[in-house]
VEXGUFI-588891 format. One record per residue (C-alpha): z, x, y; residue in three letters. Coordinates in steps of 0.05 Angstrom, whole numbers, padded with zeros to 5 digits, always signed. Layout:
BEGIN
ZXYAla...
This chain:
BEGIN
+00473+00495-00176Unk+00508+00485-00242Unk+00492+00430-00291Unk+00555+00393-00271Unk+00539+00390-00197Unk+00505+00325-00176Unk+00442+00331-00134Unk+00469+00283-00082Unk+00537+00254-00064Unk+00556+00219+00000Unk+00617+00179+00021Unk+00622+00128+00077Unk+00679+00084+00102Unk+00631+00031+00129Unk+00576+00007+00082Unk+00558-00047+00132Unk+00516+00005+00169Unk+00473+00014+00107Unk+00466-00061+00097Unk+00445-00072+00169Unk+00391-00018+00168Unk+00364-00033+00098Unk+00361-00108+00111Unk+00313-00093+00169Unk+00262-00067+00119Unk+00280-00115+00063Unk+00212-00150+00065Unk+00192-00123-00003Unk+00228-00120-00070Unk+00221-00044-00080Unk+00233+00016-00036Unk+00214+00089-00041Unk+00275+00133-00031Unk+00276+00207-00014Unk+00338+00249-00010Unk+00336+00304+00043Unk+00388+00351+00072Unk+00389+00307+00135Unk+00396+00239+00103Unk+00365+00185+00059Unk+00295+00160+00075Unk+00279+00089+00052Unk+00205+00071+00057Unk+00178+00001+00042Unk+00105-00019+00043Unk+00060-00079+00033Unk-00012-00070+00012Unk-00017-00003+00049Unk-00028-00042+00114Unk+00046-00046+00133Unk+00104+00002+00123Unk+00176+00001+00144Unk+00220+00063+00146Unk+00296+00064+00151Unk+00331+00131+00155Unk+00405+00136+00136Unk+00425+00198+00175Unk+00479+00241+00144Unk+00519+00229+00207Unk+00532+00158+00181Unk+00571+00187+00123Unk+00641+00216+00122Unk+00618+00270+00073Unk+00547+00288+00053Unk+00529+00337-00002Unk+00458+00354-00023Unk+00441+00407-00074Unk+00367+00422-00079Unk+00348+00415-00152Unk+00323+00484-00172Unk+00265+00486-00221Unk+00247+00412-00212Unk+00186+00426-00169Unk+00132+00377-00186Unk+00059+00401-00190Unk+00040+00335-00156Unk+00078+00354-00094Unk+00030+00408-00071Unk+00032+00414+00005Unk-00013+00453+00052Unk+00037+00509+00061Unk+00036+00583+00048Unk+00108+00580+00024Unk+00108+00555-00047Unk+00183+00553-00047Unk+00186+00502+00009Unk+00247+00458-00003Unk+00208+00396+00020Unk+00169+00402-00045Unk+00233+00393-00085Unk+00266+00335-00049Unk+00282+00281-00100Unk+00237+00221-00093Unk+00242+00156-00132Unk+00233+00081-00130Unk+00290+00031-00133Unk+00298-00044-00128Unk+00315-00056-00055Unk+00332-00129-00067Unk+00382-00108-00121Unk+00413-00057-00074Unk+00421-00108-00018Unk+00451-00158-00067Unk+00499-00106-00093Unk+00523-00090-00023Unk+00534-00164-00010Unk+00574-00171-00074Unk+00616-00112-00053Unk+00641-00150+00007Unk+00596-00129+00064Unk+00606-00197+00096Unk+00680-00184+00098Unk+00667-00118+00134Unk+00622-00153+00184Unk+00675-00205+00197Unk+00725-00149+00208Unk+00679-00117+00259Unk+00675-00182+00298Unk+00750-00190+00292Unk+00764-00123+00325Unk+00725-00144+00387Unk+00762-00209+00399Unk+00820-00176+00435Unk+00888-00146+00420Unk+00922-00212+00435Unk+00898-00240+00368Unk+00929-00184+00326Unk+00996-00219+00322Unk+00963-00283+00298Unk+00924-00247+00244Unk+00987-00217+00215Unk+01003-00284+00184Unk+00944-00278+00137Unk+00951-00213+00098Unk+00888-00224+00058Unk+00840-00227+00118Unk+00869-00174+00162Unk+00833-00108+00175Unk+00890-00072+00140Unk+00858-00086+00072Unk+00793-00056+00096Unk+00823+00010+00118Unk+00826+00033+00046Unk+00753+00018+00031Unk+00701+00071+00017Unk+00629+00071-00009Unk+00603+00129-00050Unk+00530+00142-00065Unk+00513+00190-00122Unk+00449+00216-00154Unk+00467+00263-00210Unk+00401+00291-00234Unk+00326+00276-00233Unk+00315+00210-00268Unk+00387+00187-00266Unk+00408+00121-00235Unk+00430+00116-00162Unk+00503+00100-00168Unk+00541+00060-00115Unk+00616+00059-00120Unk+00661+00016-00076Unk+00735+00033-00075Unk+00779-00020-00042Unk+00855-00021-00045Unk+00855+00015-00111Unk+00801-00028-00143Unk+00737+00010-00161Unk+00670-00024-00172Unk+00608+00014-00193Unk+00535-00008-00193Unk+00481+00035-00224Unk+00410+00023-00199Unk+00354+00046-00244Unk+00306+00095-00211Unk+00232+00098-00226Unk+00179+00151-00214Unk+00131+00131-00158Unk+00063+00107-00179Unk+00032+00152-00126Unk+00070+00218-00124Unk+00038+00236-00057Unk+00069+00175-00024Unk+00128+00199+00016Unk+00125+00268-00017Unk+00140+00303+00049Unk+00204+00286+00087Unk+00191+00249+00152Unk+00120+00229+00136Unk+00093+00158+00132Unk+00033+00140+00090Unk+00004+00102+00151Unk-00005+00158+00202Unk+00004+00150+00276Unk-00039+00199+00316Unk+00013+00225+00365Unk-00039+00266+00402Unk-00082+00204+00413Unk-00033+00152+00437Unk-00066+00098+00479Unk-00004+00056+00494Unk+00070+00068+00498Unk+00117+00012+00520Unk+00193+00014+00517Unk+00232-00050+00530Unk+00291-00090+00506Unk+00280-00112+00435Unk+00305-00183+00450Unk+00245-00194+00496Unk+00197-00177+00440Unk+00236-00220+00391Unk+00235-00280+00437Unk+00160-00273+00447Unk+00144-00268+00373Unk+00190-00327+00358Unk+00156-00368+00411Unk+00087-00353+00383Unk+00111-00365+00312Unk+00122-00439+00329Unk+00047-00449+00329Unk+00039-00417+00260Unk-00015-00367+00280Unk-00050-00320+00232Unk-00071-00267+00282Unk-00030-00232+00335Unk-00069-00201+00393Unk-00035-00147+00433Unk-00065-00132+00501Unk-00043-00081+00553Unk-00072-00055+00618Unk-00044-00013+00674Unk-00096-00038+00725Unk-00105-00112+00719Unk-00067-00174+00697Unk-00043-00192+00648Unk-00012-00123+00644Unk+00020-00137+00577Unk+00010-00199+00534Unk+00018-00224+00463Unk-00026-00280+00437Unk-00027-00320+00373Unk-00089-00352+00344Unk-00120-00377+00280Unk-00067-00427+00260Unk-00072-00503+00253Unk-00046-00512+00324Unk-00072-00490+00391Unk-00072-00418+00413Unk-00012-00392+00451Unk+00002-00331+00494Unk+00063-00297+00524Unk+00051-00253+00585Unk+00098-00201+00613Unk+00083-00197+00687Unk+00108-00159+00748Unk+00158-00186+00798Unk+00112-00212+00853Unk+00169-00215+00903Unk+00185-00141+00894Unk+00123-00105+00869Unk+00143-00038+00900Unk+00207-00039+00860Unk+00168-00044+00796Unk+00119+00012+00805Unk+00127+00070+00759Unk+00119+00122+00814Unk+00085+00137+00880Unk+00038+00195+00895Unk+00021+00225+00963Unk-00044+00258+00982Unk-00075+00286+01045Unk-00131+00249+01081Unk-00177+00285+01130Unk-00188+00244+01195Unk-00248+00245+01242Unk-00215+00294+01290Unk-00204+00344+01234Unk-00129+00332+01228Unk-00096+00310+01164Unk-00048+00254+01151Unk-00006+00236+01091Unk-00022+00172+01054Unk+00021+00141+01001Unk-00016+00114+00941Unk+00019+00062+00899Unk+00018+00078+00825Unk-00001+00030+00771Unk+00045-00030+00764Unk+00089-00041+00704Unk+00116-00107+00676Unk+00186-00122+00700Unk+00216-00124+00630Unk+00192-00055+00611Unk+00229+00011+00619Unk+00167+00052+00603Unk+00096+00028+00610Unk+00040+00077+00596Unk-00030+00053+00580Unk-00085+00104+00572Unk-00144+00074+00535Unk-00206+00116+00519Unk-00269+00103+00559Unk-00298+00063+00502Unk-00243+00011+00510Unk-00250+00004+00585Unk-00185-00007+00624Unk-00150-00049+00570Unk-00121-00035+00502Unk-00132-00095+00457Unk-00119-00099+00382Unk-00109-00153+00330Unk-00058-00153+00273Unk-00037-00200+00217Unk+00017-00244+00247Unk+00050-00252+00179Unk+00062-00177+00176Unk+00090-00173+00247Unk+00136-00230+00229Unk+00168-00187+00175Unk+00196-00141+00229Unk+00233-00197+00266Unk+00299-00181+00232Unk+00297-00112+00262Unk+00277-00142+00330Unk+00339-00187+00327Unk+00390-00132+00315Unk+00359-00075+00356Unk+00375-00060+00428Unk+00309-00027+00447Unk+00239-00022+00419Unk+00185+00030+00429Unk+00115+00000+00422Unk+00061+00052+00410Unk-00012+00048+00391Unk-00062+00103+00376Unk-00137+00107+00384Unk-00148+00080+00314Unk-00107+00018+00330Unk-00047+00035+00286Unk+00014+00001+00316Unk+00084+00031+00313Unk+00146-00011+00328Unk+00206+00035+00331Unk+00272-00001+00338Unk+00336+00031+00364Unk+00397+00000+00329Unk+00467+00013+00355Unk+00518+00015+00299Unk+00592+00010+00314Unk+00632+00073+00302Unk+00682+00122+00330Unk+00633+00179+00344Unk+00612+00187+00416Unk+00539+00195+00431Unk+00524+00244+00487Unk+00457+00213+00503Unk+00388+00243+00500Unk+00317+00223+00481Unk+00299+00206+00410Unk+00232+00177+00389Unk+00213+00165+00461Unk+00274+00121+00473Unk+00327+00145+00521Unk+00395+00142+00489Unk+00453+00120+00532Unk+00503+00174+00548Unk+00568+00183+00584Unk+00621+00140+00551Unk+00575+00107+00501Unk+00611+00100+00435Unk+00576+00088+00369Unk+00522+00112+00322Unk+00449+00102+00337Unk+00396+00095+00283Unk+00322+00080+00283Unk+00278+00035+00241Unk+00203+00045+00245Unk+00146-00002+00226Unk+00072+00016+00222Unk+00016-00035+00221Unk-00059-00026+00207Unk-00103-00066+00255Unk-00149-00121+00233Unk-00224-00110+00230Unk-00275-00164+00241Unk-00279-00182+00166Unk-00203-00188+00162Unk-00201-00234+00223Unk-00252-00280+00190Unk-00211-00284+00126Unk-00149-00298+00166Unk-00179-00360+00196Unk
């Protein structure tokens, strides 16, 4: 790489995608940014008890160029690897003002782009009417592009919007992270989720979770209790407590009128009768709440048959913006009580998605048009002392 080549340059024709994803994790003023060959990783944290991660995949950009900075390996980025030349040790990592970035995107006319997206879905019969207003038609937005540029280590992150020949540039100052180990490896979160010790995995429509949290929020609770069991009711419930009002609970139950239709599966085994013959017997599997697509609960013997953990409600509330815009959510918990809320957000676009499984969520396929991105939140559970402080 020559001295004139920037480390990172990417161009997009729809900056509204960035704004939508970054606003989901906009609960803190600063964000940790890491540039990788596969995209931009934005990580936001609060007190090391909550983290949000938004990944801007390179597929969201029209062009994406990343040149690994040779010779910029930091001694603080030592990883447990036999390959000292691992490129993950040289991925640029810095801190920026997330609030300033979101404000800059708003100033650049993101709201106009969002209005254009809603306009395109209102029907072709309105196109003739819109022609009378040349300043609000999508025609003006066709010549819009957003360019992100990071020239060298320590340089500002530059955002350039080009619209109908008018160019606007915003340079965001970058800072070295206080803890160089935080986010030093691409794809890692500082709050780890033990994927080999998952006690709960629930996939459902994000709107159901959003409605439940909003309902509980009306009582102003301080603690959120998540409870799940595959054997006894309530199978899945969210409860709020500790606030000035009475406790409240939202339970996701099975369809009593059609229980067999809500079982996850059926198993068949042989039973030996008194005369020595065998007969087949169908055994109904564990029931799953009607609103869930996947419902797996496997608590360790120390927990009994139910997974039950408490979390700061104020922290869960910070993820409601992602709940509102996402189509699906994957709720996972590990044996340590760490909670992961992974949201699947469908972004409008022209690229067809062929389907598949990402992050445990089944992507729609066959005629589905659009880009799919994920926003992940991690929460540390409350301990007894924390619950007492929370009221």
